[in-house]
N, C-alpha and C positions, 0 to 999 in steps of 0.2 A: 270750683275748688274753694275750700274754707279760706277766707281772706287772712285768718291768723296763721294758718299754715303756710300760705303763700309768702307772707311777710317774713316768717321765720326763715324759709328756704332762701328767699331773696337776700336777706341779711347775711346768711351763712355763705351763700355763693360769693357775695361781695367780700366777705372776710377772707375766705379762701383765696380770692384774687390778690387781696392786699398781702397776704402771707407769700403768695407766689412772687410778686414784684420784689418784696424784700429779699427773698432767697435768690432771685435773679440779679438784682442791682443794688441791694442794700450794702452797708459799709464793709461787711465781712464776706460779700459774694464774690465768686469767680465767674458768674454768669450761670446760665442754665436754660432749659427748654421752656420758653415763655408760651410759644405758639400753641403747642399741643396740650399744655398744662391748662391754659385759659379756655380752650375750646371744650375741654372736658369738665370744667369746674362746676357747672350747673348740675350736670348728671351725677358727678361725685357728691355734691351736696345733698341731692335727693336720696341717694343710695345710703349714705352714711348717717343722715340726720333724719330720715324718715322711714326708709324701706327695710333696710337689714337689721337683722337681730344680732347684737354684738355685745360683749361684756369686756370693757377696758381692763377691768380687774382681773379677768381671766381670759386672755387672748386665745387660749387654746381650748376653750370650752367646746365640747363636741356638738352641743346643740346651738351652733351659730351658723349664719349664712357666711359664704366665702365670696371674696372679690379678688379676682385676678386681673392685674392691669398688664395686659399683653404688650401694649405700647409703653414700655417701661421707662422710656425717656421723659414721659410726662408725669412722673411720680411726685413732682412738687405738689400737685394738687391733692394726691393722696397723703403726702406727708402733713400737709396743712390740716386735712380733715382728722387724721389720726391724733395729731397734737391737740386739736380742739376738743376731741373726745376724751383725752387724758390717757392715751396709750403711752405717752412719754411726754416730759416737759416741753412746754413751748420754747424755751431757750435753746433746745437743740436745733431748731429751725435756723439758727444763726450760724450753724456749724456744718451746713450742708457741704458735701464733698471735701471736707477737711480731713487730714490723715487721722485715722483713729475715730472718727465720727461714726455714730450709729446711722447716720442718714447719708448714703452715697448717691451717685448720680443715677443709679438704677436700683430697683428694689432689691433688698437683701433680707431673706426670711430668717437668717441667723442673727443679723445684727439688729434688726428692727421689729419691735412688737407690733402685730397687726398685719404684717406682710405675710401672704400665704405662699408666695413662690418667687424665686429669682427670675426676673423677666427682663426683656430688652433685647435679647437675640431675637429679632422680630419674626413672627409667624409661628411661634411655639405655644403661645399663650392658650389658645383655643384647645390644643391637644391636652395641655396640663389640666385645664378646666373640665374637659370631658372625662379625663381619668378620674378626677376628684368626684365628679358627679356620679359616675358609675359605681365608684368605691363606696360612697355614701349611700347609694341605693342598696348596694349589698348588705350594708350594715343596719339597714332599716332606718336610716336618718332622712327625714323628710324636708330638711332645709334646702335652700337654693344656692347654686353657684352661679355668680355673675362674672362675666369676663368682658372687659373692654378692649376692643381691637381698633387699631388704626386703619384708615382706608388704604394708606400706602402699602402697609404690610400684607394687604390681601394679594399682592403679586407673589407672595411666597406659597409655593404649592403645598406645604404641610397643612395650611389652613383648609384647603379643599378636601384633603384626606379626612381631616377631623370633622368637616361638615357632613361628609358622607357617613362616616361612622356614627356620628351622634344621632342622625335620623334613623339609621339601621338599628341602633339599639334603643331608640325611642326615649332618648334622655329628656324627659319633660321637667327635670329639676335643673336644667341648664338654660341660662339666658345670656345670649351674646348681645353686646351693644356695640355698634360700629360708630366710632367718632368720625363721621363723614364730613371732615372740614375741607377736603379737596385739594389740599396743599401739603407737599412732603418737603424734605429737606432742600432739595434743589429746584423746587418749582411745582406747578400744578401736577396733581396726581395723574390727570388725564393725558399728560404729555409723556409720562414715564411708562405707565401700563394702565390703559383705560380699562376700567372694570365697572361698566354701567349697569343700570337696572338691578340693583343689588337685591331688592325685595324679590323680584322675579327670579333671580338666580337661586336664592335660598329656597324659595317656595318650591322650585323645581327639583330640588334635593330632598324635599319632604319636611321642611321647617315651617313653623308658622311665623309669617313675616309681618312687621309693622313698620311704618315710616312716620317719623315725627320731626317737629322742630326741636332740636336738642338744646335750645335756650328758652324754651316755654315750659315753665314748671308745671302747668296743668297738663300738658301732653306727656311730659316725662313720667309724671305720677300715674296718669291713666294707663300709659303703655305697660308700665311695671305691674300695675294691678291686673291688667288683662292677662299678662304673662302667667299670673297665678291661676287663671282659669283654664289654661290649656293643658290637655292630658294627651299622652301618647305621642308627643313629638316636641323637640326643642324649639325655643322661640329666639328670633333674632329681631332686635329693634335698630333700625337704620336711623340714626339721629343725625339730621342735617345741622351742621355747626359751621362756625367761622373760626378760622385759625386766629389765635390771638384775641379772641372776643373780650371786649371790655377796655382794650387799649387801643385808641384810635390809630396810631401809626403802625401798629402790629397786625391789625385785622386783615387777613388774606395775604399777608406779606411773608414770603418764605425766608426773608432775611432774619425774621425773628423766630424761625423754627428753634434754633438754638442761639439765644441772645447773649453775646459776650461784649463787654465794654459799654454798656449803656451809659450815656453821659447824665450828669446831674439834672440837666434841663429835662431830658426825656424821662427820667426817673420821676421827677415831679409831675410831669404831664401825665404819666400812667397813673399816679395816685389820684389826680383829679378826675380822670377818666373813670376810674374805678369807683370812686366815691359817688359818681353820678349814675352808675349802671344799675338798671333795674331789669330783672328778667320780664319776659312777656307773660 
């Protein structure tokens, strides 16, 4: 991987995490989903600052890639990226979840420039993304639709209907990314609904499956590039991640799935941890 590109993406992932901790524990914050936002931050950095074609001056440009965040509670990572790209002023990040704010606790395509769909009712994002992908294909649009799914939400049956339909329709403009951090709101995902061997499962349904370290910039970029070469079937990237990645006390800790009331001491610790974080 080009060292300059890696540094650019490392720096951006770090900056996204700084924004996330400010939105979760800053002076104006009422708390928020630290764990899943941080596990997704490296992938979000690669998508928005390297892979996807987007125009902040024209958010509805038809010739754009689409990103659907099915695990909508992790939208803080997306907000941070959109603000850094200039879709809206960075000062808006200080108003997350405030009455009247354009940035609410889950994505809102009416309020927020750059948001493609309202999500957070878990299990629906893949179906939405497939509908977009098939519609774009009918329109002759050759851009990609990327959808990030939480591993916990794979317990929702609607996902598997969409998995079957995507393979049946050979939706090769659809790329699903599973944020496989193995922890959901109340504890380990395996204790709630074990869904193991994800690559094997998706492959059996007719998808092209890849498994990567979701905190390794080289592997993230390589997998997304590989997805561009696959024809005739959708692609899934199973990204092994760590809940709360980059904040020592939050890593793998279900208590920080939704972090409310973080003390000033923990807030300062998080900033030090993030400052030291470098992707693989």
